C-alpha positions in Angstrom: 121.6 107.2 87.7 118.8 106.0 89.8 120.2 107.1 92.8 120.1 110.9 91.8 116.9 110.5 89.4 115.4 109.3 92.7 115.5 113.6 93.8 112.3 114.4 91.0 109.6 112.1 92.2 111.2 112.8 96.3 110.5 116.2 95.6 106.7 115.1 94.0 106.5 113.1 96.7 105.6 110.0 94.6 107.0 106.5 96.2 107.8 103.5 93.8 105.0 101.1 94.8 102.4 99.4 92.5 98.7 100.0 92.6 97.8 97.2 94.3 100.6 96.8 96.5 102.4 97.8 99.9 105.7 99.3 100.6 108.0 98.2 103.3 110.2 101.1 104.7 113.9 99.6 105.4 115.7 102.9 106.3 114.8 104.6 109.4 117.6 103.3 111.2 120.1 105.1 108.7 117.8 108.3 108.7 120.0 110.4 111.3 123.4 109.4 110.0 122.4 110.1 106.9 121.2 113.4 107.2 124.1 114.2 109.6 126.7 113.5 106.7 124.7 116.0 104.4 124.5 118.9 107.2 128.1 118.2 107.8 129.2 118.6 104.6 128.8 122.8 104.1 131.2 122.9 107.6 133.5 120.9 105.6 133.5 122.7 102.9 134.4 126.0 104.4 137.1 124.5 106.4 138.7 122.9 103.6 138.4 126.3 101.3 140.1 127.8 103.6 142.6 125.6 103.9 143.6 125.0 100.3 146.2 127.4 99.2 145.8 127.3 95.6 142.5 128.8 93.4 141.9 126.2 91.4 141.9 123.8 94.1 139.1 125.2 95.8 137.3 125.0 92.8 137.6 121.8 92.0 137.4 120.7 95.7 133.9 122.8 95.5 133.0 120.8 92.3 133.4 117.6 94.1 131.9 118.8 97.2 128.4 119.8 95.0 128.7 116.2 93.0 128.8 114.8 96.5 125.7 116.9 98.1 124.0 116.0 95.0 124.2 112.4 95.1 124.1 112.3 99.0 120.5 113.5 98.5 119.7 111.7 95.6 121.0 108.5 98.1 118.6 109.5 100.7 115.7 110.3 98.5 116.2 106.7 96.9 115.5 105.1 100.3 112.0 106.9 100.2 111.1 106.8 96.7 112.4 102.8 96.4 110.9 101.0 99.5 110.5 97.3 99.5 107.2 96.4 97.9 104.7 93.3 97.7 101.9 92.7 95.3 99.8 89.9 94.0 103.0 89.0 91.6 106.3 89.7 93.4 108.0 90.6 96.5 110.7 93.3 95.5 113.3 93.6 98.0 115.4 96.9 97.3 117.9 99.4 98.8 117.4 102.7 97.4 118.8 102.8 93.4 121.5 99.9 94.6 119.9 97.1 94.4 116.4 95.7 93.3 115.7 91.8 93.9 112.5 90.3 92.8 110.9 87.3 94.2 107.9 86.1 92.4 105.2 85.8 95.6 103.9 82.2 94.2 107.5 81.2 95.4 107.3 82.3 99.1 106.8 79.4 101.8 107.1 81.3 104.6 108.3 84.7 106.0 108.9 85.5 109.6 110.1 88.1 112.2 114.1 86.9 112.6 117.1 89.6 113.8 120.2 88.3 112.6 123.4 90.8 113.1 126.3 90.0 110.7 128.0 92.8 109.5 128.8 91.8 105.9 131.3 93.4 103.9 128.7 93.8 100.7 125.4 95.3 100.5 123.9 91.8 99.8 125.7 88.7 99.4 125.0 84.9 99.4 125.8 82.5 102.7 124.8 79.2 101.5 121.8 79.4 99.7 120.4 82.6 101.2 120.7 85.8 99.9 121.2 88.3 102.5 120.5 92.0 101.8 121.8 94.1 105.2 120.5 97.5 106.2 123.0 99.2 109.3 125.0 95.5 109.5 121.3 93.1 110.2 118.3 91.9 108.9 115.3 91.5 110.5 113.0 89.0 108.2 113.9 85.7 106.3 111.6 84.8 103.7 111.8 81.0 102.6 110.9 79.7 99.1 109.1 76.9 98.0 112.0 75.8 95.6 115.3 77.5 94.3 114.7 80.4 92.4 117.6 82.1 90.0 118.3 86.0 91.0 120.3 87.6 88.6 124.0 88.6 89.7 123.4 85.8 93.1 122.3 82.6 91.3 120.1 79.9 93.1 118.1 81.2 96.2 116.4 79.3 99.0 115.8 82.2 101.3 115.9 85.5 101.5 117.3 88.0 104.4 116.3 91.5 104.5 115.3 94.6 106.7 112.2 96.6 107.5 111.6 99.5 109.8 108.5 97.2 111.3 109.1 93.6 110.8 105.7 92.5 112.5 104.1 94.6 109.9 106.3 92.8 107.0 105.2 89.9 107.9 101.8 90.8 108.1 101.9 92.4 104.6 103.9 89.5 102.6 101.7 87.0 104.5 98.3 88.4 103.0 99.9 88.5 99.7 101.0 84.7 99.6 97.2 83.8 101.1 96.1 86.2 98.6 98.5 84.7 95.4 97.4 81.0 96.7 93.7 82.1 96.5 94.6 83.4 92.8 95.8 79.8 92.1 93.3 78.2 93.2 90.6 80.2 91.5 92.5 79.9 88.1 93.1 75.7 88.8 89.4 75.7 89.1 88.7 77.6 86.1 90.7 75.5 84.0 
């Protein structure tokens, strides 16, 4: 339901990013394909409508096509409304309303651009101790953790591979928040 519910914030031009955080987009490579599917749906509706000989089948097909169009538009909206985000406390790696992995920034040891194309069968899967979240059959960033971290649904993770539209800018943003988090941790240690 989170996919379709993304339509309302998208219409209002609201993106889910923390106030002191940064958005990291990841769907630029999918945009053309997704919009092509949405544009082709009415053509499919008309063709199939004329091929179906029964009125009840045409109405059922129309209902299914409307539901599919609503879900497709919601999915496209969710990719924009729910970008990856990073702030002082966490890095959120998302895929629309379908996936949301949270990694504490204090555990991030390093981040770097590194393109890997695997074409895995799932949106996200574990390979050893690395969680891989592909978009378009590839990842272009890798985040290494200082210690294993338990990610719900995946187990203990030492590294996360994911995709950003601009990997260099994503590395810069995450590194900035890692540095800021380390500075906050040192300040907290001196105050105690």
